[in-house]
C-alpha positions in Angstrom: 0.0 0.0 0.0 1.3 3.5 -0.9 2.7 5.3 2.2 0.9 8.5 3.3 2.9 11.7 3.9 1.9 13.4 7.1 4.8 15.9 7.4 7.7 15.7 9.8 5.9 17.1 12.8 2.7 15.1 12.2 4.3 11.7 11.6 5.3 10.8 15.1 1.8 11.8 16.3 0.2 9.5 13.8 2.5 6.6 14.6 1.9 6.9 18.3 -1.9 7.1 17.8 -1.8 4.2 15.4 -0.1 2.1 18.1 -2.6 3.2 20.7 -5.5 2.2 18.4 -3.8 -1.1 17.7 -3.5 -1.9 21.3 -7.2 -1.1 21.8 -8.5 -2.8 18.7 -6.5 -6.0 18.4 -6.1 -7.1 14.8 -8.3 -4.4 13.2 -7.1 -4.2 9.6 -7.7 -0.4 9.1 -5.5 0.4 12.1 -2.8 -2.0 11.0 -2.7 -0.4 7.6 -2.6 3.1 9.0 0.3 2.3 11.3 2.4 0.5 8.8 1.8 3.2 6.1 3.1 6.0 8.3 6.8 6.7 7.6 9.4 6.7 10.3 10.0 10.1 11.9 12.8 11.8 13.9 11.2 15.2 14.4 10.1 16.3 17.9 6.5 15.9 19.2 4.4 19.0 19.0 3.5 21.0 22.1 1.1 23.8 22.9 -2.7 24.3 23.1 -4.9 24.3 20.0 -8.3 26.0 20.4 -11.3 25.1 18.2 -15.0 26.0 18.3 -17.9 24.8 16.2 -20.0 21.9 15.1 -21.8 19.8 17.7 -22.3 17.1 15.2 -18.5 16.5 15.4 -18.7 16.1 19.2 -18.2 12.4 19.5 -15.5 12.3 16.8 -13.7 15.3 18.4 -13.6 13.6 21.8 -11.8 10.7 20.2 -9.4 12.9 18.2 -8.5 15.0 21.2 -7.9 12.1 23.5 -5.8 10.2 21.0 -3.8 13.2 19.9 -3.0 14.2 23.4 -1.9 10.7 24.3 0.6 10.8 21.4 1.8 14.3 22.2 2.2 14.7 25.9 2.8 18.4 25.7 -0.1 19.2 23.4 -3.8 19.9 24.2 -6.7 20.4 21.9 -9.7 22.4 23.3 -13.0 22.2 21.5 -16.3 23.9 22.4 -19.3 22.5 20.4 -21.1 25.8 20.2 -22.5 25.2 16.7 -21.1 25.6 13.1 -22.0 29.3 12.9 -20.0 30.0 16.1 -17.1 28.0 14.7 -16.9 30.0 11.5 -17.2 33.3 13.4 -14.4 32.2 15.8 -12.0 31.4 13.0 -12.7 34.6 11.2 -12.4 36.8 14.3 -9.2 35.0 15.5 -10.7 33.7 18.8 -9.9 30.1 17.7 -7.2 28.5 15.6 -9.7 26.3 13.8 -13.5 26.2 13.4 -15.6 23.1 13.0 -18.5 23.6 10.6 -21.0 21.4 8.9 -21.1 23.9 6.1 -18.1 25.4 4.2 -17.5 29.1 4.4 -20.0 31.2 2.4 -18.6 33.4 -0.3 -18.6 36.5 1.8 -17.1 34.7 4.8 -14.4 33.2 2.5 -13.6 36.7 1.2 -13.3 38.2 4.7 -11.0 35.4 5.9 -8.0 37.1 4.3 -8.0 39.6 7.2 -6.9 36.9 9.7 -5.5 34.2 7.4 -3.5 36.1 4.9 -4.0 36.7 1.2 -4.9 33.1 0.4 -7.6 33.1 3.1 -9.0 30.1 5.0 -9.0 26.4 4.0 -12.1 24.3 4.3 -10.9 20.8 4.9 -13.4 17.9 5.1 -12.9 15.8 8.2 -16.2 14.1 8.9 -18.9 12.6 6.8 -22.2 11.7 8.3 -25.8 11.1 7.3 -28.4 13.3 8.8 -31.2 11.2 10.3 -34.9 12.1 10.1 -35.6 10.7 13.6 -39.0 10.3 15.2 -40.6 9.1 18.4 -43.5 6.8 17.5 -44.6 3.8 19.6 -43.5 0.5 18.1 -42.3 2.0 14.8 -38.6 2.1 14.1 -38.5 2.8 10.4 -40.6 4.7 7.9 -40.2 5.4 4.2 -40.4 9.1 3.2 -39.8 11.1 0.1 -38.4 14.7 0.1 -41.8 16.5 -0.4 -43.3 14.6 2.5 -40.4 15.4 4.8 -40.7 19.1 3.8 -44.4 19.1 4.6 -43.8 17.4 8.0 -41.3 20.1 9.0 -43.4 22.9 7.7 -46.4 21.8 9.8 -48.5 20.9 6.7 -48.8 17.3 7.8 -50.4 17.4 11.2 -50.9 13.7 12.0 -48.7 10.7 11.6 -51.5 8.7 9.9 -51.7 11.4 7.1 -52.5 9.8 3.7 -49.1 11.0 2.3 -47.2 9.0 4.9 -49.6 6.0 4.8 -49.2 5.7 1.0 -45.5 5.0 1.3 -45.9 2.8 4.4 -49.0 0.6 3.8 -47.9 -2.1 6.3 -47.2 0.4 9.2 -49.7 0.9 12.0 -49.5 4.6 11.9 -51.0 6.3 15.0 -53.5 9.1 15.1 -50.9 11.2 16.8 -49.9 14.9 16.4 -46.7 15.5 14.5 -44.4 17.8 16.5 -41.4 19.0 14.4 -38.3 20.0 16.4 -35.6 22.2 14.9 -32.3 23.6 16.0 -32.5 27.0 17.7 -28.9 27.9 17.0 -27.1 28.7 13.7 -26.3 25.1 12.7 -24.5 23.4 9.9 -26.9 20.5 10.3 -29.8 22.9 9.6 -27.9 24.3 6.6 -27.4 20.8 5.1 -30.9 19.7 5.9 -32.6 22.7 4.4 -30.2 22.6 1.4 -31.5 19.0 0.8 -35.2 20.1 1.1 -34.7 23.2 -1.1 -33.0 21.1 -3.8 -35.0 17.9 -3.7 -38.5 19.3 -2.9 -38.5 22.9 -4.1 -42.3 23.1 -4.5 -42.9 22.0 -0.9 -39.9 23.7 0.7 -40.1 27.3 -0.4 -37.5 28.8 1.9 -33.8 29.1 0.9 -31.2 26.9 2.5 -29.9 28.4 5.7 -28.2 27.5 8.9 -30.9 29.4 10.8 -34.4 27.7 10.8 -37.2 29.8 9.2 -38.8 32.0 11.8 -42.2 31.7 10.2 -42.5 28.0 10.8 -44.1 26.7 13.9 -42.8 23.9 16.1 -40.5 23.2 19.0 -36.8 24.0 19.1 -33.7 23.2 21.1 -30.0 24.0 21.1 -27.5 21.7 19.6 -27.7 18.1 18.4 -28.1 16.7 21.9 -30.9 19.2 22.6 -33.1 18.3 19.7 -32.5 14.5 20.2 -33.5 14.8 23.9 -36.6 16.8 23.1 -37.8 14.2 20.6 -36.9 11.3 22.9 -39.1 13.0 25.6 -42.0 13.8 23.2 -44.2 11.1 21.6 -45.0 12.2 18.1 -42.0 14.5 17.8 -39.6 14.4 14.8 -36.2 16.1 14.1 -33.1 16.1 11.9 -29.8 15.2 13.6 -26.5 13.7 13.0 -27.1 9.9 13.0 -24.4 9.2 15.6 -26.5 11.1 18.2 -29.8 9.3 17.6 -30.7 6.9 20.4 -32.1 3.5 20.1 -35.5 4.6 21.3 -36.1 6.7 18.2 -37.0 5.5 14.7 -35.3 6.7 11.5 -36.6 7.3 8.0 -35.5 5.7 4.8 -35.3 8.4 2.1 -36.5 8.0 -1.5 -33.7 8.3 -4.0 -34.8 7.9 -7.6 -37.4 5.1 -7.6 -36.2 3.3 -4.4 -35.8 4.1 -0.7 -32.3 4.2 0.8 -31.5 3.2 4.4 -29.4 5.5 6.4 -25.7 4.4 6.7 -22.2 5.7 6.7 -21.6 3.9 3.3 -24.6 5.5 1.7 -23.6 8.9 2.9 -20.0 8.5 1.5 -21.5 7.5 -1.8 -23.5 10.7 -1.9 -20.4 12.8 -1.1 -18.4 11.1 -3.9 -21.0 12.5 -6.3 -20.3 16.1 -5.2 -18.2 18.7 -7.0 -15.7 21.4 -6.0 -17.0 24.8 -5.1 -15.9 27.4 -7.7 -13.8 30.5 -6.9 -11.7 29.1 -4.1 -7.9 28.7 -3.9 -6.4 25.5 -5.1 -5.9 24.0 -1.6 -9.5 24.7 -0.5 -11.7 21.5 -0.4 -15.3 22.9 -0.2 -17.7 20.4 -1.7 -21.0 21.1 -3.3 -23.3 18.1 -2.8 -25.8 16.8 -5.4 -29.0 16.7 -3.3 -31.0 15.4 -6.3 -28.8 12.4 -7.0 -30.5 9.3 -8.3 -27.5 7.1 -7.7 -28.6 3.8 -6.2 -27.6 3.4 -2.6 -26.7 7.0 -2.1 -28.1 8.9 0.9 -28.3 12.6 0.0 -29.4 13.9 3.4 -25.8 14.1 4.4 -23.4 16.6 5.9 -19.7 17.0 5.2 -18.2 18.6 8.3 -15.1 20.7 7.8 -12.3 21.9 9.9 -11.7 25.5 8.7 -8.1 26.6 9.2 -6.0 29.5 8.1 -3.6 29.1 5.2 -1.1 31.0 7.2 -0.5 31.6 11.0 1.7 34.0 12.8 4.3 31.6 14.1 5.9 28.2 13.3 4.8 26.6 16.6 1.1 27.2 15.7 1.6 26.0 12.1 3.3 22.8 13.4 0.5 22.2 15.9 -2.3 22.8 13.4 -0.7 20.6 10.8 0.0 17.8 13.2 -3.5 17.7 14.6 -5.3 18.0 11.2 -3.0 15.4 9.6 -4.0 13.0 12.3 -7.7 13.8 12.0 -7.8 13.0 8.2 -5.4 10.0 8.5 -6.6 6.4 8.3 -6.1 6.1 12.1 -8.1 9.3 12.8 -10.9 8.4 10.4 -11.2 5.0 12.0 -11.3 6.6 15.5 -14.2 8.8 14.3 -16.1 6.0 12.7 -15.8 3.9 15.9 -16.9 6.8 18.1 -19.6 8.4 15.8 -20.7 6.0 13.1 -19.2 8.5 10.5 -18.0 7.5 7.1 -14.3 7.6 6.6 -13.0 9.9 3.9 -12.3 8.2 0.6 -8.6 7.6 -0.3 -8.9 10.3 -3.0 -10.4 12.9 -0.6 -7.9 11.9 2.2 -5.0 12.5 -0.1 -6.4 15.9 -1.2 -6.9 16.8 2.5 -3.3 15.9 3.4 -2.0 18.0 0.5 -4.1 21.0 1.7 -2.9 20.7 5.3 0.8 20.4 4.1 0.4 23.8 2.4 -0.2 25.7 5.7 2.7 28.0 6.5 3.9 30.9 8.5 2.8 34.4 7.5 5.6 36.1 5.5 
């Protein structure tokens, strides 16, 4: 297998983490491959504190990444506050964090303004985490439903008021649908999950979902709301008849999840189906060569693809003020996108590992980070 280049400061971190994962996982092939693929290194371990703010969907994966990275680099600490994707983008742009976690890449105006803190080449959007967004519901004795995009849109707009509505019944003839009120629950914070979910609805059901895609839920729509991924999941878990959209890793066993209609068939939610949808995406125009923003095809008809998916990014600067920060950012992000890091995230959060092609692009992007001249 071709060896991956992690850079002289990142390599020792990856080797140590690979050994740690190997000890924990026995003969796991992915871990064995990642460990053997990393080159030998003689450079020093990185030290210092790296601060990140952002996506709550990344929470479980970030916990694994932070723990493993700190174990491999005794003098290094990664702090991460899961305050939401909007907060993460803002923190990177105003300089209050060295990286932002976001379930949506920087908007054009945000990308343009990033030059103020990140130098003339601006910020880099690096994909680190792929996960399907579950349409999760609390219905007695029902763990799975089949839904198409227009029906999902009408559920969250309050236009379908009962779970035994004819539109739902037509796709689920064998389900014992209750005469129970539908209670949609949305995120109250500026959320990348909301941005991805509304982007899917706006693209796949434009006649039913008449609002633009946004990280902020439309104020005109009625329903319950809660802050963060954990907030909406808890609200739905505590409320019979409630439904929400949330990172699949956070959905508890009590809740049911929907299959989503893609083309003429229904696709079950899975990491593999999410990864297939991401592979059908395309680069965002107008960004620098090392930026990896991905525009997803929400209307894909590829069999087995699950288009209600988020690609979560770490947004970093292309340049930092000093070499120590550059080394720390490059070491941590190289671990995150490595085979060992992606395996750790998959184990912790049911995420889909980056494809080899996307992984190689991410490593090249990270390697380009340098000190401001």
